[in-house]
C-alpha positions, -999 to +999 in steps of 0.1 A: +065-024-632+031-016-648+001-011-623-035+002-631-061+012-607-098+007-619-127+029-607-167+024-613-185+050-625-199+070-607-169+059-583-185+030-560-155+009-563-118+004-568-096-026-581-059-026-585-040-049-612-001-049-618+023-070-637+030-092-607-008-101-606-011-087-573-050-080-576-073-063-548-103-049-553-132-035-526-165-016-526-166+018-510-196+005-488-173-020-470-158+011-453-186+035-453-215+012-443-238+028-468-252+002-492-245+012-530-221+042-518-218+064-546-193+088-534-157+091-547-138+059-531-112+075-513-110+048-487-111+021-512-084+035-532-061+038-503-068+002-490-060-010-526-029+010-530-019+000-495-025-036-499-007-037-532+022-017-519+018+010-543+016+051-542-006+066-564+027+080-583+035+042-592+005+038-611+008+036-651-034+046-652-064+053-635-091+035-656-126+044-652-151+016-662-173+041-682-170+070-707-186+101-693-190+119-726-208+094-742-230+090-709-237+125-711-246+125-749-272+095-738-288+119-709-288+149-731-304+133-761-331+111-743-341+141-720-342+167-753-363+140-771-389+134-743-392+174-732-411+187-716-422+156-701-385+151-690-383+184-676-378+174-640-353+145-649-335+168-671-331+191-640-318+165-618-295+151-646-279+184-656-274+194-617-252+161-614-234+161-644-226+198-651-215+197-613-185+174-618-195+140-635-186+156-667-150+166-656-142+135-644-105+132-655-100+162-636-116+154-606-101+117-607-066+136-612-070+158-585-082+133-558-055+110-565-027+134-574-020+120-607-014+134-640-048+139-660-028+123-689-027+089-668-067+089-662-082+067-689-120+054-696-132+022-706-164+015-721-188-001-694-196-033-714-161-041-721-153-036-686-178-061-677-167-086-701-132-085-694-137-093-656-164-121-664-140-137-687-112-136-662-133-147-630-139-179-651-100-185-661-108-182-696-085-175-724-111-174-751-149-172-743-181-157-753-195-132-729-229-121-727-232-088-705-269-085-694-269-050-678-292-019-673-272+008-689-236+021-693-230+047-719-255+038-745-252-003-744-274-023-722-269-058-736-238-069-754-227-103-771-189-104-767-159-126-773-129-123-751-095-137-765-060-132-751-071-105-728-088-085-757-125-080-756-144-078-790-181-069-792-202-086-817-234-071-813-252-049-789-286-032-778-288+004-769-307+026-745-338+025-738-342-011-746-329-027-717-339-057-698-321-047-668-343-016-666-373-034-671-363-056-643-360-022-623-391-010-635-414-040-625-394-040-592-406-005-586-442-014-596-441-040-571-434-015-543-398-024-537-366-005-543-354-003-580-316-008-586-315-028-551-343-054-548-347-066-583-341-103-566-377-102-556-388-112-591-369-146-590-376-150-553-411-139-549-419-150-584-413-189-572-444-183-551-467-174-581-474-186-618-464-166-651-500-157-660-490-124-673-464-136-695-484-128-728-490-092-717-453-086-710-443-103-742-464-077-762-444-051-741-410-064-747-411-078-783-384-102-795-367-092-827-340-111-848-306-126-834-315-119-798-324-081-802-356-067-784-379-037-783-391-022-752-425-004-754-420+033-746-455+039-729-448+010-705-414+019-699-407+055-703-368+054-695-360+083-715-378+107-693-359+102-662-389+108-637-395+094-604-415+064-621-397+040-641-430+024-654-459+041-672-495+040-680-491+009-704-477-015-678-504-004-652-531-011-679-515-046-687-510-057-650-534-039-628-528-011-601-490-008-588-485-018-553-472+010-531-443+004-505-460-006-473-492-021-488-501-058-480-480-081-504-501-105-525-482-137-525-503-164-507-536-176-503-566-168-529-547-137-544-511-141-554-514-114-578-479-098-570-463-132-567-477-138-605-466-103-616-431-111-604-430-147-619-442-133-654-420-107-654-389-133-643-402-156-669-399-129-697-366-114-689-352-152-688-367-158-724-350-127-735-319-135-720-320-170-737-327-151-770-297-133-769-277-164-757-286-185-787-278-156-810-243-154-796-239-193-798-246-190-834-221-162-839-193-180-821-199-217-829-165-226-823-165-216-784-178-239-758-178-216-727-199-184-722-195-164-693-226-143-681-225-107-663-240-075-658-270-062-637-294-094-648-264-121-645-268-118-608-300-137-608-292-177-604-325-184-619-317-166-651-282-182-655-295-214-651-320-210-678-294-198-700-275-230-693-301-252-701-311-237-732-284-215-749-264-247-764-232-237-748-213-265-732-201-247-703-220-214-687-200-195-660-215-169-638-194-139-633-190-137-591-189-098-594-215-091-622-225-057-608-205-024-610-178-039-586-167-060-615-167-033-638-142-015-616-120-048-617-125-053-654-113-015-661-084-022-642-078-057-660-083-040-695-056-013-687-031-038-676-041-063-705-042-090-680-058-125-689-053-147-662-076-159-638-089-135-612-110-150-581-134-133-561-117-128-528-100-096-537-112-077-501-102-073-468-094-103-448-122-114-419-099-104-391-096-070-403-133-068-406-143-083-374-114-066-353-129-065-316-168-073-327-188-088-299-190-129-302-160-129-327-138-159-320-107-172-338-101-210-339-066-226-348-064-258-371-078-266-405-100-294-389-110-277-357-132-251-375-156-275-396-157-302-365-166-270-342-193-256-366-208-291-373-213-296-335-230-264-332-253-269-362-264-305-349-274-286-318-297-263-337-275-232-333-271-207-359-234-199-370-215-171-386-186-181-403-159-156-415-128-164-432-102-153-456-107-124-478-140-106-484-158-111-518-159-087-544-195-079-553-230-088-536-222-122-527-201-135-498-192-166-520-178-186-489-159-155-472-190-148-451-216-172-441-245-174-420-253-210-414-282-232-400-289-268-404-309-276-435-326-308-419-336-287-386-375-277-388-378-241-391-342-235-397-345-213-425-374-192-409-347-186-381-318-177-403-339-153-420-350-136-388-317-135-374-306-114-405-336-096-404-348-107-437-383-122-424-402-120-456-415-157-464-401-155-501-366-146-493-342-174-502-311-193-487-284-214-504-282-250-497-243-259-493-233-296-502-200-312-508-192-308-547-184-345-549-218-352-537-238-331-557-252-353-580-269-374-550-288-345-539-293-322-570-301-323-606-272-305-621-274-298-660-237-304-673-239-267-689-246-250-652-218-269-633-193-242-634-220-215-625-238-237-597-203-246-582-202-207-570-240-205-562-246-184-594-272-211-608-302-225-593-301-262-597-334-287-587-330-310-555-338-344-561-368-360-545-358-372-511-338-338-506-367-316-517-388-330-489-363-325-463-357-290-473-395-283-472-396-294-440-371-271-426-384-241-447-414-225-433-411-190-425-437-162-411-450-135-436-441-100-424-462-075-444-440-045-432-406-058-431-374-035-420-351-036-451-313-051-440-284-035-453-259-063-461-224-049-452-194-071-440-216-102-436-233-082-408-270-071-412-279-035-399-316-022-401-318+011-424-350+033-432-371+021-460-359+041-490-388+029-514-404+064-513-372+079-528-371+092-565-353+070-590-340+082-622-327+053-644-311+076-669-290+092-644-272+062-636 
C-alpha cells in the first residue's frame, strides 16, 4: 500500500491520499477557529490520519507544497536588491525563515515522527495544477495557475496528462497578478490576502474609469506575459504597504481602514477603483488563457486554480473569451488545494477528487444550539422549503466539510430569493452587512437555462458556483426586488469557520509582507 500526506507551506492544511483512494483533507483553521491559521497543522494531520485509518509510520511520504530553499532564495535576492529600503521587511523575513521555516524537513520529520528522507517537496504551482485537474476529473487538461507567489512562480501555464504536470510557461516574482490584487485590496482599506473578493463585489457597483491608468502599471507582453510597474507595486521590499507612490499618483489617495467607503451616490471612487482593478486582472487572465490555448490547441478543457481563480467573475470572463470548449474552476483554488495537490503528486493519483473531504456535519455541529437532525431524503428539502416560504432563514449542514473557502453545498445559509429584503437579512444574520457583499442563487441544474444565460464553456464552473452567469430579465427583476441591503460604514469583519460566523477584531492595521508568504 502507498500513502502520502500533503501539507501546505507554511503549514496551514493537510491531506491524505493512498492507493485505495481514501482521500481526506482539512484546514487547520477548522479546528483552531483562527482564519488562515499558519501554525503547524497538528490537529489536521491527526484527523486525516485517523480518518484514513493510518499512522504516521504507514506513510510513504509527506509532501510539502512548496520548495523552501527556492522560496528563501527569492526572499534573499529580492530584499538584497532593494536594500536599504527593504531593511524592515528583510529583518522580519530572516527572523521567520532562519528560525524554523528554512529547516522544514527536520521540523516536519520531528513533528510527525517520520524519517527525514520521507519528507518531500513539490513546487507550489505543480501542486495547484494537479489538484485542479483531478478536481475536475480530467486525465488530460490545460491548467492555468493564477497565483500570488509560490517559490518564484506567480502565473503558470500547464498541461496535466495521466497524473503528470508539465509547466509550459510561467511568470515569476515580482510580476504577479495575485499580488496586484492584494495591493489594491489594501489600497482600498481592506485586508490583503483575505478580502480580495472586494474587487469583484464592490466593483459591480462602480465603473472601470481608471482602467487605462492601471493598464500602464501592469503592461501586457507577448504570449500572455505581463510586466508590473515596480514603483506602483514595490513587492520586493516586503514592507508594510504592498502599493507605492505611483499607484497613489494614478488613482488618488488611498482609503484608510474605517474611513467611509465611496460606493454610492455622487461619489463612487472606491467602487470605480475596484471595478477598474478587477477589469485589469480579468484582461490579463484572459491573455494568459488564450496563450495557453495556442500552446495546447488539441486540449478542449481548461482548469483554473490559484489565488485569483477564486474570483467567479474572472473565471466567467476566461470561459467566455479564452477559446477553450469547457472551463473548470477548482473548488479548492487556495493553499488548501495545494496541500491536496502535493499528496496527489506524491501518490501519482489521477482519479477524480471531489471537494467534500473534511469532517462530517454531525462532527462539526455536535451539541450546537439549534442543531436538528431530520430523517429521510425527502423530509429535509420539504421542511426547508416550508421554512423559506414562511420567510425564515435556514442554515443547512450536510455531509462532509468542503476543502477550501467555499461550502459548495456542505454548509449553506438560505433565504428565499423572492422574499423582499431577503438578501439584506441573510447578510445581516451572517454579520456581513456591507451592501456590496454577494450571495449565490441556487437553481436546479435542469432548469438553469430558463433562468440564466449560461455560456457553454462556463457550464462546468457555473455548476459549482465557480463562475458568474447573467440572470434572464424576468429573474433579474425578481432578484433586484429582494436585494436591498443597508450600507454599513464601519462593519465588523466576520470569520467564516465551519459555516458559523464569529466576530473578530478588524486586522486592517496589521503589517502585510507579500514577499514572506
